[in-house]
N, C-alpha and C positions, 0 to 999 in steps of 0.2 A: 504493500500500500504506500509506504513512504517513498519508494522509488518512483511510482506512478505520479505522486504529487510533485516530486522534484522535477520530473520531465515536463509536466504541465507548467510549472513555474518557470522553467527554462524557456519555454516557448513564449509565455506571456511577457517575461522580462525582456526577451530579445525583441519582441514587437514594440514594447514601450521604449526601449533604448533606441531603436531605429527611428521612432517618431519624434523623440525629444533630443536626439543626438545633435551636438553642435557642429559635427562634421558633415557639411553639405557642400555640394558643388558651388563654386563661385558663379556669379552671373556670367552667362556666356557672352563673348564679344566677337564671335566669328560665325560663319555660316554653317559650322559643323554641328547643328542641332541633331543630325542623324546619329552622331556618336553618343549624345546624351540618351537618345531613344534606345540604342542597343544596350547601353549600360543599365538603364532602367528596366528594360525587358529581362536582362539577366537577373536583376534583383527580384523581379516578380516570379520568374520561373524557379530560381533557387530558393526563394523565400517560401513559395508554395510547397515545394518538395520538403524543405526543412520542417515546416509546420505539420504537413501531412504525415511524414515518417515518424516524427517524435510523438504526435498525438496518437497515432496508431500503436506505437510502441507502449505508450502509457496505458492505452486501453487494453492491450494484450497482457501487460503485466498485471493489471487489476482484474481483468475478466478471468484469466486462467491461473490466478494465484492459488497457492495451496493454503487451506485453512483447516480449522477444527472440523468443519462440516464435510470437507473433502480431503481427508488425510491421504488418500491413495492417488491424488492427482499427480500425474507424471507427464513430462513432455513426450510427445509422440515423434519418433524418428521417421521422417519421410524423405528419403534421398531423392525421389523423383516426383515432380508435379508439373506435367507438361502445360497444363492450363495456366498455372500461376507463372511459370517461367515465360510463356508466350506473352501474357499480359504485361508483365514487368518489362520485357524486351521492347514491346511496342510503345509503352508509356515512356520508357527511357529514350528511345529513338526520337519520339515526338518532342520531348523536352530538349534534347541536344540540338535537334534541327531548329527548334524555335529560337534557341540562343545563337546558333552559328549562321543560319541562313541570312538574317539581316546584316550580320557583321561582314559577310562576304560581299554583299551589295555595297556596303559602305566602303569596304576596302577597295573595291573596284573604282569607286569615285575618288578615294584618297590618293591612288597612284596615277590617276588620269588628270594631268595638269591642263587647265584651259589654255588655248593657243594664245590668248591675249594677256597671259600672266607675265608680269615683270619678274625680275630675279634679284636676290641678294644672297650673300654668303655669310654664314656664321662659322667662325673658326674657334674651336675650343682647345684649351691646353690647361695643364695643372697650374693654377686654378683661375684662369683668366679667360675673357672673351675678347674677340676682335671681329670686326665686320667689314664687308666689302660690297660695293654696289657698282654696276656697270656705268661707264662714263658716257660721253656723247655718242659713241659708236654703238651703244646698246649691247656690247659683248664684253664679257669678263675674260681677262687673260688667263692663261694656264698658271697653275701654282703647284708647288711640291715642297715638302718639308726640307728637301736638300738645299733650297734657296733661302731658308730662314737665317736671318742674322739680326744683330742689334738694330740696324736701320730698316730691316725688312721682316718684321715679325709675322707678316701674313704669308710669307713663302712664295710671293708672286714671282713668276719667271721674268727676270729683267730683260731677257732677250725676246720676249713676246710683245710685239707692237700693240696688240689688243689690250694688254694690261697696263699700258702707260697712263691711260686716262681713267682707269678704275678709281672710284672714290673709296678711300680707306678710312677706317675708324679704329684707333687703338685706345679704346675705352669701353667700359661696360655699359654702353648706351647705344641704342639704335632707334630708327624710326621707320614707319610704314604709312602709306596712305589708306584712308578709310574707304570701304566699298569698292576696292579694287583687288582682283586676285593677284597673288604673288607666290612665286616658287622659292623655297628656301633650299639652297645648296649647303650641305653640312659636312664639315671636315674636322678631323681631330689631329692634333700634333703628336700625341703621346699614347694615351690610353683610351679606353671606351668612355665616351661622354654621351650626353643626351640633351637635345634641345627641346625645352618644354615651356609653354606659356599656359598655365592652368585655365585662364579665361578663353583660350582659343580651342581647348579640347583636342589639341593635336600635339603629337610628340613623335620624335624619331631619334634613334641612336646615331651617334657620330663614331664611325669605325675607322681606326687608323689604317691608312693605305687605300681608302676608297672614298668616294663622294656619294653620300646618301641624300635623299631629298624628301620634301613634303610640300604641300601647298595649302594656303589659307586665304581667306577673304575677310579681313576685319570688318565688323559691322558697326562699331561705335568708337568714338575717340576716347582717349584716356591713356594713362600710364600704367603699365603692367610689369610684373616681374618675369624675367627669364630665368629658369632654373635648369640645373643639371640633375636629371633623375636616374643616373646610373652612378653607383658608388665608384668614385675615381681617385680615391686616396684620402689622405689626412684632411685636406682642405675642401673636401667635397661640399660640405655644408655652407661654405662661404663663396662658392662659385656661382655668383648671381650677377645679373645685369638688369637693365630696365629697357623696355620697349615702349615708345610713345606712338600711338596711332593718331595721325593728324589729318586735317583736311588736305586735299590734294595740293592746293596752292601753298599751304604752309610746308608741306612735305618737299615740294620743289625748291622752296626757299631754303629749307634746311640742307638739301643736297648741295645747293650752290655754295654753302658755307664750308663744305668738307674739302679736304685736300685730295688731290690726285696722287696716285702712286709716284708719278714722275716728280711731282713737287716735293714729296718726302725724301726722294733720293738726291735732290739738288739743294737741300737746305745747307746753308753755310756752316762750317764748323766754327766753334768759338775761337776767338783770338786771344792767345795768352798775353800778348803785350797790351792789348786794350783792356783785358781783364785785370792786369796788374794795377793799372791806374784806378779802376773802379773799386778794387779791393782795398785801397787805402782807407776808405771809410770803415770797412769791416775790421781792419787790423786793430783798431783801437779797442775792440772787445775780444775778438777771436785770436789776436796775436799776429805778429808779422808772418809767421810760418803756419798759421792756421792751427796752432797747438792748443787753443782754447784757454779759457780763464774761468775757473769755477767762481771766483769772487765776483765776476761780472755776469754770472749766469750764462756764459758763452761757451758752448761745447767745442770740442776739437772738430775741425773740418777736414784737415788733411787726411787723406785716405778714403774719403767718400767718393763715389762715382759721380762724374759730371752730370749725368742725366738725373740723378737723384737730387743734387744740389739745385739744378735749374728748376726741377718740379717744385721743390719746397719754396724757393723764392717766388715762383708763380702763385703758389697757394697763399703765401702771405700777402702778395699784391692783390689777389682776388678776394681776400677775406675768408678763404677756406681755413686758414690757420691764423691765430692771433686775434680772433674776434670774440672768443669766449671770455667772459668777465673773470672767470676763475683761472685763466691762463695769464698770469701777470708777466711772466717772462716772454710769452708769445706776443703780448700786447706791446712790449718794448721793441720786439723785432719787426713788427709789421711796418712802422714808418720807415725803418732802415731799409727794408726790402723794397719799399716804394721808390727808392732812389735808383733802382735798376728795374724800371717798369716796362721795358721792352724785352721781347724774346731774345733779340740779338745781345742786349746788355747782359741778360741772365746767362746766356751761353758763354759769353766772354768771361764773366766772373767764375763760372763753373769750370771752364777750361784752365784758368789760372790756378784755382784751388787744387784741381787734380794734378797740377804740375809740381805742387809743393812737396818737399821731403816728408815722408810719412814716418814719424817717430811715435811709438805707442804712448798713449796717455798714461799717467801714473795711476795705479790701482788704488781705489779708495773704499771699495765695497768688499766686505769679507763674507765668506760663506763656504759651504762644503762643495768644493769643485767636483768631486767624484759623483755626488748625488746630482749636482747640476748638470753633469754630462749626460746622465740618463734622461733627465727631463728635456734637455736641449735636443738630444739625438731623436727623441720620440716626437717632438712637437715643433721645433724651430728649424732644424737642419733642412727640412724639405724645401723651404723657401730661401733661407739665408745661407745655406751651404754647410757642409760638414765642418769646414774650417772657419765659419762665420765670415766668409769672404764676400757674401752678397751675390746677387745674380740679376742681370737685366731681364732674363726670361721670365722670372717670377716677380719682377719689380720690387725686389727686396734689397735694401742697402747693406753695405758692409757693416759689421758689428765689431770685429776683432780689432783691438788697438784703439777703439774710440773711448770717449769719456764715459766711464762706468756710472758716475753720478747722474749724468744726463740720461743715460739709458734707463736707469731706475726711475727717474722722474717721468719719462715718457711712458713707461709701462704703467705707472700709477695713473697718468692722465688718460690712457686708454681704458683702464679699469674703471675709472671714476666718470667716464663720459665727457671729459674735458677735451679730448682729442678723438677723432675718428667718426664723430656723428654728424659732421657738417655736410651740407649738400656740396657735392663736387669732390669730396675726398674719396675717390673711387677705391683706394687701397687701404686707407686708414680704417674703414669699417671692418675689413677683414681682421685687422689686428685686435679690434675690440672683442672678437670672439676667441682668437687664438691665445690671447693673454690670460684667459681663464684657466689655461692649463697649469699656471702657477697660482695655486689657490691661497697661499700665504706669503707674507713678506719674506719669511725665511727661505722658502722655495725660490722666490724671485732672486734673492741674494745669492743662492746657490748657483743658479743659472748664470748670473752675471760674473760670479767668481770663476766659473768654468770658461766663459768667454774671455776673461782676462788671461787665461792660460794659452789662448790661441794667438799670441802676439807674434 
């Protein structure tokens, strides 16, 4: 009797949980309502089977239970029952067909791209997104991971004329026009990724070595999240981007603002001599050789990559950094960064700083380096490198030999929401999640102590 009651309660509880569950589909924002239909149909079919089987089981347990009035009740062994087996086979076949048949029709639509669809490319890597659109010729050039470099993170074939006018985006942000079909070409640099926008109800794996595809037709404007829904390593949960669906006129205007691949390959390099003159203002705090000065809240700069220095200067100039009222040191830096408010000037200063002799900063943080090594290897090395040397491919700066007191402050700023939560800080928000691997100040000091050994 108790078992029968438990089975009935299981069914009733499951129905109630389904009806009051907070986990529902997001509002759809594309034409793929058919995918919603197939998912809902699967719920109905499996839900009916779940309820019917469990209620029948509860009935059987109760109806044929052994009691004081029927002490001799025993289960009957019946190895063959053609009528029962035939009925169950037919019902099962109908249920499976009801679930699969609509999905096959939807899949046929999913892989049949309209002739008037435009194209874009999403390129995934651990744990970044990059995007590409065809230029004026309407054709995207060929690409391969063998062409990837610091200045060509998309892997576009520089010898292919069709790729020179391709519009490229090296940021976790893309755009699409509303009410227009578009084909997504999907590539992966390293491991299996997945391109998903929950509101679009469409997703597709990104497989290394091949180009997969899907197509969508956005039906309403708005900003949505792009997710990776294939586990791709330690930073899988932070591999996010945003997609904005715009009116066609706004979309064309946005495209006009993007750089072509040819333009990215012809950007001037920073001038060390010009940067030396601009750095004179920085030297009053950061030192003549970029050695840093803790008394001035100025970290060591020598040893940082030029692309990272240029990006941080731009962040200060644009208010991405230094605007938080709790970041007193950042607020002091913001007006200084405004003195190099052009991209050329930032590149010049960054080039000069990169040319400075790199002497390790003195260690001021104490901790258990051996324990810190275990934490660093499991959480930090994937981006910053096994020797904390940094990597342009993961947009992670060098840590080894830098000011450890400044590193401690920035980790606290990430943890406290002072840094990494601003609009436009595409990479800082990733750190706000990863920093949680160091749950206590002692663990944080252990990691910094280990980094200090990598000098």
